[in-house]
N, C-alpha and C positions, 0 to 999 in steps of 0.2 A: 224930372227931378222931383224929389219929394218937397214939400214946404217946408219941414222941419229940419232938413239937411242944410244946414249952415256952414259946415265945413268943407274945406277944399278936399275934392276927391282924393287928392295925393298925399294928404296930410297923414301923418302917423299919430294916433291918438293914443293917450295913456290908457284908455278904457279898453284897447286891443288886446287880445292874449299876448304873453310874453314872447311866444314863438313868432307870431306875426311881426310885432316889434323887430325882433331880432333879424327876421328874414327881409324885411323892408329896409332896414339900415343896411344889412348886408348887400342888398341889390344897389343902394346908393353909393357904398364905398368902393364899388369894383372889384376886380379880380384880386388884387393884392391889398387885402384890408388888414389894418394893424389891430391887433386884438385890444390893446389899451385903448386906442381911439373908438373902438366898436363899443366897448364896455361903457366908456364915458358918454357916449351918445345914448346909449340905452339908460344909463342913470339919469341923464337930464330929461328925458322923457318919463320915466317912472315917477321923479320928482315933481312933475307937473299934476300928477294926480292928487297929491296930497298937500296940506296947507304945511305942515311941518316937514322937516327933513326925514326921510325914512332912514331906518337901519342900514347903514353900509353892508353888514354882512348878509342882510336878507336880500338886497338889491343884487348882490354878488352871487348869492346862491340862485336867485330867479334867473340871472343872466346865463350862469353855467348850466342850468337846467334847460333853458331855451336853446342853447348851443348844442347841446346834447342831443335834444330833439331833432333839430335840424341836421345834425351829423347822422342821426339815425334813418331819417328820411331820405338822405343822400343829397 
């Protein structure tokens, strides 16, 4: 393990790409995931990266784009 790696290996970090965040949340949610709950979990992680509250429409666009990429990947 690296000396500068202080975060838990299973933690979802806000510095990860949006697709990675969405995928990890989907894995935690199981097979039947509620889209609203998935979005709210995504939003809570994105809010951790900024001091002030991010624009809700921008977060929604990022989430939709990440879900679209996951759907494309299968």
